[in-house]
KOLBASE-684137 format. One record per residue: residue number from 1; residue in three letters; z, x, y of N, C-alpha, C in turn. Coordinates in steps of 0.02 Angstrom, whole numbers, plus 50000, padded with zeros to 5 digits. Each point is the difference from the previous one (the first is absolute). Last residue first. Example, Ala and Ser with C-alpha at 12.3 -4.5 7.8 and 13.67 -1.06 7.14 Angstrom:
residues 2
<2,SER,<50354,50642,49888>,<50003,50042,50059>,<50037,49961,50055>>
<1,ALA,<49996,50015,49714>,<50000,49955,50059>,<50000,50045,50060>>
end
This chain:
residues 118
<118,ALA,<46425,43963,55363>,<49960,49942,50017>,<49967,50008,50064>>
<117,LEU,<50060,50213,49847>,<50039,49952,50037>,<49948,49945,50021>>
<116,GLY,<49946,50134,49777>,<50015,50015,50068>,<50038,49948,50036>>
<115,GLU,<49875,50102,49743>,<50047,49956,50036>,<50010,50024,50072>>
<114,ALA,<49830,50013,49763>,<50016,50030,50066>,<50039,49952,50038>>
<113,VAL,<49934,50053,49729>,<50020,49951,50046>,<50019,50038,50067>>
<112,VAL,<49851,50047,49753>,<50029,50024,50062>,<50022,49938,50042>>
<111,PHE,<49913,50090,49736>,<50012,49948,50042>,<50042,50023,50061>>
<110,ALA,<49833,50095,49773>,<50051,50011,50055>,<50001,49939,50041>>
<109,CYS,<49903,50109,49743>,<50005,49945,50050>,<50053,50018,50052>>
<108,ALA,<49823,50088,49777>,<50057,50018,50044>,<50001,49949,50056>>
<107,VAL,<49899,50000,49729>,<49991,49991,50069>,<50067,50029,50038>>
<106,GLY,<49962,49995,49753>,<49939,50022,50030>,<49988,49988,50072>>
<105,ALA,<50205,49944,49872>,<49943,49966,49972>,<49936,50017,50035>>
<104,ASP,<50197,50075,50147>,<50005,49975,49934>,<49932,49967,49977>>
<103,HIS,<50152,50099,50229>,<49938,50013,49963>,<50016,49984,49926>>
<102,THR,<50103,49958,50279>,<50007,50002,49925>,<49937,50020,49971>>
<101,MET,<50155,49971,50255>,<49940,50021,49962>,<50015,49998,49923>>
<100,THR,<50094,49920,50270>,<50016,50003,49928>,<49933,50019,49967>>
<99,LEU,<50121,49992,50267>,<49948,50018,49955>,<50023,49997,49929>>
<98,HIS,<50049,49933,50283>,<50026,50000,49933>,<49945,50010,49951>>
<97,VAL,<50055,50044,50275>,<49951,49988,49953>,<50033,50006,49929>>
<96,SER,<50075,49958,50285>,<50016,50028,49929>,<49941,49977,49954>>
<95,THR,<49994,49956,50237>,<50060,50046,50002>,<50016,50026,49930>>
<94,ILE,<49785,49890,50157>,<50026,50009,49932>,<50053,50048,50003>>
<93,GLY,<49844,49917,50178>,<50070,49978,49999>,<50031,50006,49932>>
<92,ARG,<49776,50070,50080>,<50003,49933,49968>,<50073,49973,49997>>
<91,ALA,<49950,50219,50083>,<49959,49955,50039>,<50004,49928,49975>>
<90,THR,<50105,50178,49880>,<50034,49985,50062>,<49961,49949,50041>>
<89,LEU,<49900,50072,49802>,<50059,49960,49985>,<50039,49983,50065>>
<88,ALA,<49815,50145,50015>,<49978,49932,49981>,<50060,49952,49987>>
<87,ALA,<50039,50231,50037>,<49982,49967,50064>,<49977,49929,49985>>
<86,ARG,<50036,50143,49817>,<50064,49982,50034>,<49989,49961,50061>>
<85,ALA,<49810,50081,49896>,<50033,49949,49957>,<50065,49979,50029>>
<84,ALA,<49875,50173,50105>,<49975,49932,50014>,<50034,49945,49956>>
<83,GLY,<50133,50220,49982>,<49942,49990,50046>,<49984,49929,50013>>
<82,HIS,<50145,50029,49782>,<49989,50047,50057>,<49946,49976,50044>>
<81,LEU,<50189,49919,49787>,<49940,49989,50040>,<49997,50047,50057>>
<80,LEU,<50108,49949,49748>,<50014,50046,50054>,<49937,49998,50039>>
<79,PHE,<50095,49820,49808>,<49954,50032,50041>,<50033,50047,50048>>
<78,GLU,<50091,49927,49748>,<49999,49977,50070>,<49946,50040,50037>>
<77,PRO,<50125,49953,49731>,<49945,50018,50045>,<50008,49972,50073>>
<76,ASN,<50207,50072,49831>,<49958,49941,50016>,<49942,50024,50046>>
<75,GLY,<50197,50132,49918>,<49937,50001,49960>,<49951,49944,50009>>
<74,ALA,<50214,50064,50117>,<50013,49962,49938>,<49936,50001,49953>>
<73,PRO,<49995,50099,50222>,<50050,50036,49959>,<50013,49965,49932>>
<72,ASP,<49763,49947,50093>,<50062,50004,50037>,<50052,50034,49953>>
<71,ASN,<49729,50043,49991>,<50056,49965,49969>,<50065,50006,50044>>
<70,VAL,<49723,49992,50075>,<50054,50044,49978>,<50053,49958,49962>>
<69,VAL,<49732,49990,50113>,<50052,49965,49960>,<50048,50051,49973>>
<68,GLU,<49830,49988,50229>,<50027,50040,49946>,<50054,49960,49959>>
<67,MET,<49807,49980,50195>,<50037,49951,49958>,<50021,50036,49937>>
<66,GLU,<49871,50116,50156>,<50047,49968,50044>,<50044,49947,49964>>
<65,HIS,<49801,50101,49906>,<50057,50047,49999>,<50060,49977,50043>>
<64,TRP,<49792,49874,49989>,<50035,50001,49938>,<50061,50044,50000>>
<63,THR,<49916,49899,50234>,<49972,50043,49948>,<50044,49999,49939>>
<62,VAL,<49942,49834,50230>,<50050,50024,49952>,<49964,50042,49949>>
<61,GLY,<49895,49871,50180>,<50025,50062,50021>,<50048,50035,49951>>
<60,ALA,<49950,49751,49956>,<49970,50032,50058>,<50039,50065,50021>>
<59,SER,<50014,49826,49814>,<50017,50068,49993>,<49976,50041,50062>>
<58,ASP,<50094,49725,49946>,<49941,50043,50005>,<50020,50077,49995>>
<57,GLY,<50154,49821,49962>,<49946,49955,50024>,<49932,50043,50006>>
<56,LEU,<50233,50053,49913>,<49989,50013,50068>,<49947,49958,50031>>
<55,ALA,<50045,49989,49767>,<50058,49977,50037>,<49991,50011,50073>>
<54,LYS,<49839,50089,49859>,<49993,49928,50005>,<50061,49967,50036>>
<53,ILE,<49999,50236,49970>,<49948,49980,50040>,<49992,49923,50007>>
<52,LEU,<50151,50083,49844>,<50026,50009,50064>,<49946,49981,50055>>
<51,ALA,<49942,50004,49772>,<50037,49939,50015>,<50030,50007,50070>>
<50,GLU,<49873,50181,49924>,<49958,49949,50011>,<50038,49931,50017>>
<49,LYS,<50122,50195,49936>,<49969,50006,50066>,<49954,49943,50019>>
<48,ALA,<50099,49998,49786>,<50051,49990,50051>,<49968,50009,50069>>
<47,ALA,<49871,50048,49812>,<50008,49926,50006>,<50052,49988,50056>>
<46,PHE,<49969,50222,49946>,<49940,49972,50035>,<50004,49929,50009>>
<45,ARG,<50168,50100,49878>,<50008,50019,50069>,<49937,49975,50042>>
<44,ALA,<49998,49972,49765>,<50052,49955,50029>,<50007,50014,50073>>
<43,ALA,<49863,50142,49878>,<49968,49938,50007>,<50051,49949,50030>>
<42,LEU,<50077,50214,49955>,<49955,50000,50054>,<49967,49934,50009>>
<41,SER,<50137,50025,49814>,<50041,49999,50059>,<49955,50004,50063>>
<40,HIS,<49899,50019,49791>,<50025,49930,50010>,<50043,49994,50059>>
<39,VAL,<49913,50218,49942>,<49947,49953,50029>,<50028,49928,50010>>
<38,PRO,<50177,50204,50018>,<49949,49977,49948>,<49956,49946,50028>>
<37,LEU,<50093,50182,50173>,<50028,49946,49958>,<49948,49981,49945>>
<36,GLY,<49989,50162,50193>,<50014,50027,49936>,<50022,49949,49950>>
<35,ARG,<49947,49954,50241>,<49942,50024,49960>,<50019,50024,49933>>
<34,GLU,<50142,49919,50194>,<49982,49952,49948>,<49954,50026,49948>>
<33,SER,<50078,50124,50199>,<50059,49985,49956>,<49985,49952,49945>>
<32,GLU,<49835,50051,50170>,<50014,50057,49955>,<50055,49987,49951>>
<31,ALA,<49867,49786,50086>,<50038,50056,50037>,<50013,50057,49945>>
<30,PHE,<49792,49830,49963>,<50071,50012,49990>,<50029,50059,50043>>
<29,LEU,<49760,49920,49983>,<50042,49936,49999>,<50075,50017,50005>>
<28,ARG,<49831,50178,49993>,<49981,49955,50055>,<50047,49939,50005>>
<27,SER,<50020,50158,49826>,<50019,50034,50059>,<49983,49954,50058>>
<26,VAL,<49933,49928,49789>,<50074,50002,50005>,<50021,50032,50060>>
<25,LEU,<49765,49993,49960>,<50031,49934,50009>,<50072,50001,50010>>
<24,GLY,<49827,50179,49951>,<50036,50001,50065>,<50038,49933,50009>>
<23,PRO,<49855,50038,49800>,<50056,50049,50006>,<50042,49997,50063>>
<22,THR,<49863,49821,49856>,<49998,50018,50070>,<50059,50049,50012>>
<21,ARG,<49958,49908,49781>,<49932,50007,50029>,<49995,50025,50070>>
<20,GLU,<50215,49955,49887>,<49961,50050,49965>,<49933,50017,50028>>
<19,VAL,<50129,49820,50091>,<50033,50064,50012>,<49963,50057,49970>>
<18,GLN,<49930,49781,49948>,<49978,50020,50071>,<50033,50068,50017>>
<17,ARG,<50060,49905,49792>,<49930,50022,49998>,<49976,50025,50073>>
<16,GLU,<50217,49906,49980>,<49996,50064,49966>,<49929,50029,49999>>
<15,PHE,<50031,49779,50077>,<50023,50047,50047>,<49999,50071,49974>>
<14,ARG,<49943,49822,49852>,<49950,50011,50055>,<50022,50052,50050>>
<13,ALA,<50153,49940,49832>,<49942,50035,49975>,<49950,50017,50049>>
<12,LEU,<50186,49864,50068>,<50017,50071,49987>,<49940,50040,49972>>
<11,ASP,<50005,49786,50167>,<49979,50013,49931>,<50010,50076,49985>>
<10,VAL,<50127,49857,50199>,<49949,50052,49985>,<49992,50008,49924>>
<9,ILE,<50100,49818,50211>,<50001,50018,49929>,<49940,50051,49993>>
<8,ASP,<50165,49883,50213>,<49941,50030,49974>,<50008,50020,49929>>
<7,VAL,<50113,49855,50234>,<50003,50017,49928>,<49933,50032,49982>>
<6,GLY,<50168,49917,50232>,<49938,50025,49971>,<50009,50016,49927>>
<5,ILE,<50107,49872,50250>,<50006,50016,49927>,<49934,50028,49974>>
<4,GLY,<50144,49951,50256>,<49941,50010,49961>,<50017,50015,49928>>
<3,LYS,<50158,49939,50171>,<49944,50009,50044>,<49935,50010,49958>>
<2,ILE,<50262,49884,49974>,<49945,50033,49964>,<49938,50004,50051>>
<1,MET,<50266,49994,50063>,<49941,49961,50001>,<49946,50039,49965>>
end
């Protein structure tokens, strides 16, 4: 059963300007494993985190570092959730989260589907 869906789009040029203007932004928004990626990949991961928050319904108590985007063994993106982010899923009865991301034509986009039992 679908418990929530979320989508987010990030303007790549605007995101890059924000990263350049705010030196601490990358360390504030991304887990250490995400920080060395190209700006278009960071933008897609930011969109993924925003989409997850929308799928959950709110972000109460969840921090950016608790929503880590990693690749599964086949190279597909997935969330590695920690702390309050993991607890939020459990509290809502969410048993799996599906994530897809893309970047093209100056934007990065992510879509999340949260599933759980009825």
